[in-house]
C-alpha positions in Angstrom: 30.9 129.8 15.0 32.1 127.5 12.2 34.5 124.6 12.2 38.0 124.7 10.9 36.8 123.1 7.7 34.4 126.1 7.2 31.2 124.2 8.0 28.9 124.6 11.0 29.7 123.1 14.4 27.6 120.1 15.3 24.1 120.6 16.6 24.8 119.1 20.0 21.2 119.2 21.2 19.0 118.6 18.1 15.3 118.8 18.8 14.8 115.5 17.1 16.6 113.8 19.9 14.0 115.0 22.4 10.9 113.0 23.2 8.0 115.3 23.3 5.6 114.8 26.2 2.2 115.1 24.5 0.3 112.1 25.8 -2.6 113.2 27.9 -4.2 111.0 30.6 -1.0 108.8 30.8 -1.3 106.6 33.8 1.0 107.7 36.7 4.0 105.4 36.9 6.7 105.1 39.6 10.1 103.3 39.2 10.5 100.4 41.5 13.9 101.4 42.9 12.9 104.8 44.3 9.6 103.2 45.5 11.6 100.6 47.4 14.3 102.8 48.9 14.3 106.2 50.6 15.9 108.5 48.1 13.6 111.6 48.5 13.4 113.8 51.6 10.2 113.9 53.6 11.1 117.3 55.1 9.0 120.4 54.3 12.1 122.7 54.8 15.4 122.5 53.0 17.0 119.2 53.9 20.8 119.5 53.6 21.7 116.3 55.5 23.6 113.5 53.6 21.5 110.3 53.7 23.3 107.0 54.1 21.1 103.9 53.8 21.8 100.1 53.6 19.2 97.4 53.5 19.5 93.8 52.3 22.6 94.6 50.3 21.3 97.8 48.7 23.5 100.8 49.5 22.6 104.4 48.9 24.2 107.7 49.7 22.2 110.8 48.8 24.1 114.1 48.9 22.0 117.3 48.6 23.0 120.6 47.0 23.0 123.8 49.0 19.3 124.1 48.0 18.5 120.8 49.9 17.8 117.2 48.9 15.0 116.6 46.4 11.7 116.1 48.2 9.0 113.5 47.6 6.9 116.3 46.1 9.7 117.1 43.7 9.4 113.4 42.6 6.2 114.3 40.8 8.3 115.6 37.9 10.0 112.2 37.6 6.7 110.4 37.8 5.3 112.6 35.0 8.3 111.9 32.8 8.3 108.1 33.5 4.5 108.1 32.8 4.9 109.8 29.5 7.7 107.5 28.4 5.9 104.3 29.4 2.7 105.5 27.6 4.8 106.1 24.5 6.5 102.6 24.8 3.0 101.0 25.0 2.1 102.8 21.8 5.2 101.6 20.0 6.8 105.0 19.9 10.6 105.6 20.1 11.8 107.2 23.4 15.0 108.8 24.6 16.1 110.1 28.0 15.8 113.6 26.7 12.3 115.0 27.1 10.5 118.2 26.1 7.5 118.9 28.3 5.0 121.7 28.9 5.1 123.1 32.4 1.3 123.7 32.5 0.6 120.1 31.5 2.9 118.8 34.2 1.2 120.9 36.8 -2.2 119.8 35.8 -1.2 116.1 35.6 0.2 116.2 39.1 -2.8 118.0 40.6 -0.9 121.3 41.3 -2.3 124.8 40.9 -1.2 126.8 37.9 -0.6 130.1 39.7 2.6 132.1 39.2 4.0 130.7 42.5 3.5 127.2 41.2 5.9 127.9 38.3 8.4 129.2 40.8 8.1 126.2 42.9 8.4 124.0 39.8 11.7 125.7 39.0 13.0 125.1 42.5 12.1 121.4 42.2 14.1 121.1 39.0 17.1 122.6 40.7 16.8 120.3 43.7 16.5 117.2 41.4 19.5 118.2 39.4 21.5 119.1 42.5 20.8 116.0 44.5 23.6 113.4 43.9 23.2 109.7 44.4 25.8 107.0 44.8 24.3 103.5 44.8 24.7 99.9 43.8 21.0 99.4 43.1 20.5 97.8 39.7 17.9 99.1 37.2 17.1 97.1 34.1 19.1 94.2 35.4 22.4 96.1 35.4 24.1 96.5 38.8 26.9 99.1 39.1 28.1 101.4 41.8 27.9 104.8 40.4 27.1 108.4 41.2 24.6 110.5 39.3 21.9 113.2 39.6 18.2 112.4 39.7 18.1 114.4 36.5 21.2 115.1 34.4 20.1 118.5 33.1 17.2 120.8 32.5 16.6 124.0 30.8 13.8 126.4 30.1 13.2 126.5 26.4 10.5 129.0 26.2 9.0 131.6 28.6 5.8 133.5 28.5 5.7 137.3 28.3 5.4 137.4 32.1 8.5 135.3 32.5 6.9 132.0 33.4 8.4 128.8 32.0 6.3 127.4 29.2 8.4 124.7 27.7 11.2 122.7 29.5 13.8 120.2 28.4 14.8 117.5 30.8 17.5 114.9 30.6 16.9 111.9 32.8 19.8 109.9 34.4 20.8 106.7 32.7 19.8 104.9 35.9 16.2 106.0 35.7 15.9 105.6 32.0 17.1 102.0 32.2 14.2 101.4 34.6 11.8 102.6 32.0 13.4 100.5 29.2 13.1 97.5 31.4 9.5 98.3 32.4 10.6 98.3 36.1 7.7 100.5 37.0 4.3 100.3 38.7 1.1 102.2 38.1 0.1 104.6 40.8 -3.3 105.8 41.8 -4.1 109.3 40.5 -5.1 110.1 44.1 -1.4 109.8 45.0 -1.0 113.4 43.9 -3.8 114.4 46.3 -1.8 113.2 49.3 -0.5 116.3 51.1 1.7 114.8 53.8 5.1 113.5 52.6 4.9 110.5 54.9 1.5 109.5 53.4 3.1 109.5 49.9 6.1 107.5 51.1 4.0 104.8 52.9 1.7 104.6 49.8 4.7 103.9 47.6 5.9 101.1 49.9 2.4 99.7 50.1 2.0 99.8 46.3 5.4 98.1 45.8 4.8 95.3 48.2 1.1 94.7 48.1 1.2 94.5 44.3 2.3 90.9 44.7 0.2 89.7 47.7 -3.0 90.3 49.5 -1.4 91.7 52.6 2.0 92.9 53.8 3.3 93.1 57.3 6.3 95.1 58.4 7.6 96.1 61.8 7.5 99.8 62.7 11.3 100.1 63.0 11.9 98.6 59.6 9.1 100.8 58.1 10.7 103.8 59.7 14.0 102.9 58.0 12.5 102.2 54.6 10.4 105.4 54.7 13.5 107.5 55.3 12.0 109.4 58.2 14.3 111.6 60.2 11.8 111.7 63.1 12.4 109.5 66.2 10.7 106.1 66.0 8.2 107.1 68.7 7.2 110.2 66.7 7.0 108.1 63.5 4.8 105.6 65.3 2.4 108.3 66.4 2.3 109.7 62.8 1.4 106.1 61.6 -1.4 105.9 64.1 -2.8 109.2 62.9 -2.5 108.0 59.3 -4.5 104.8 60.3 -7.2 106.9 61.9 -7.5 109.3 58.9 -7.4 106.5 56.3 -6.4 108.7 53.4 -4.2 106.2 51.5 -5.6 105.3 48.1 -6.4 101.6 47.6 -4.7 100.5 50.9 -5.7 100.2 54.6 -3.3 100.2 57.5 -3.8 98.3 60.7 -1.7 98.2 63.8 -1.0 94.7 65.1 0.6 93.3 68.2 4.4 93.2 68.2 4.8 96.8 66.9 3.7 95.6 63.4 1.8 97.4 60.7 -0.4 95.4 58.4 -1.1 96.8 54.9 -4.1 95.3 53.0 -5.9 96.2 49.9 -9.2 98.1 50.4 -12.3 96.0 49.4 -10.0 93.1 49.0 -9.7 91.6 52.5 -10.0 87.8 52.4 -9.9 85.1 55.0 -6.4 83.9 56.0 -5.1 80.8 54.3 -2.2 79.5 52.2 -0.6 82.0 49.8 0.7 81.3 46.3 4.4 81.5 45.7 5.9 84.5 43.9 5.7 84.3 40.1 8.8 84.0 38.1 10.2 86.8 35.8 9.6 84.5 32.8 5.9 84.3 33.7 5.6 88.0 34.1 7.3 88.5 30.8 4.8 86.2 29.2 2.0 88.2 30.9 3.3 91.4 29.3 3.1 89.7 25.9 -0.5 88.8 26.6 -1.5 92.2 28.1 0.7 94.8 26.4 0.6 98.2 28.0 -0.9 96.9 31.3 0.7 96.8 34.7 1.7 93.2 35.2 2.0 93.5 39.0 -1.5 95.0 39.2 -2.8 92.1 37.1 -1.0 89.7 39.4 -2.6 91.3 42.5 -6.1 91.1 40.9 -5.5 87.4 40.0 -4.3 86.6 43.6 -7.4 88.3 45.0 -9.6 86.5 42.6 -8.0 83.1 43.5 -8.3 83.8 47.2 -11.9 85.0 47.0 -12.9 81.9 44.9 -11.8 79.5 47.5 -8.0 79.2 47.2 -8.1 75.9 45.2 -4.7 74.2 45.1 -2.7 75.1 42.0 0.1 72.8 40.7 1.3 75.4 38.2 0.4 78.9 39.4 2.3 80.5 36.5 0.2 78.7 33.9 -3.0 79.5 35.9 -2.1 83.2 36.0 -1.5 83.3 32.2 -4.7 81.4 31.6 -6.6 83.9 33.8 -5.3 86.8 31.8 -6.5 85.2 28.6 -10.0 84.4 30.0 -10.6 87.4 32.3 -13.6 89.6 31.5 -12.7 92.9 29.8 -14.4 96.0 30.9 
């Protein structure tokens, strides 16, 4: 079809606008907003309930499609996309919210099998992600607006194998998620995250990673954890699942302990120290300076390492914790 002037119509989806996912061994990254709040379903069967959630001023309504709400296992696709984009940013490459990815690479990176059924499940996950609609006032990249959007704006199979399996896929992320990448509002996840089979284990790991990245230990009441996890089970059933999780000890990097008062304590494995005074939170300006000193590294992981080092070395009083943290980054041993 040509335009009225006799030329070609615009190429509305030029390949040059798509970021190609070709960075192998990119560290898994999760965006802070969806790690903090229960956007994804923990159900193993189609979840068609509308989720309404409010906590500390954050409001979320998640509306599923007829295929059900996107699950926490579907989130693997977003983690893969965010990981690829952040790896590219750290290499100084230009990125867009339009990505071209290879289905096989995504399956391998997220520890999934590569059978024919795996490609079918992957397609179902894309459909749930695109069909799940979110209305929220949660800010990403420092911008707070109340808006509605899909977890992914669009997706399409670009190329199929002779047997009909998807080979190459194009994905357009929501502006909301892409702003989180541009603002580096992400955290590095353990690669063993993808080995966690139970949805609740994945969700509790996300919350542990989000909160223990800044301190040695984190305590939360079971009712509040139940709310933040987004569990549809009664609190008593949720509590029993937590106790089983504590006994099995499968969470990467973190250990759960049940304490008096219906409280769960989350602490870093191999990082338990004696109780004592804690350092105050670091400012955003200090974290920005840390990113300049350690480009491409997870500043929250660095902060957690520094806090553990400070605690293990005797918790000496610090008049300027921010300056001490930046000095530690400069002098720390590289391995």
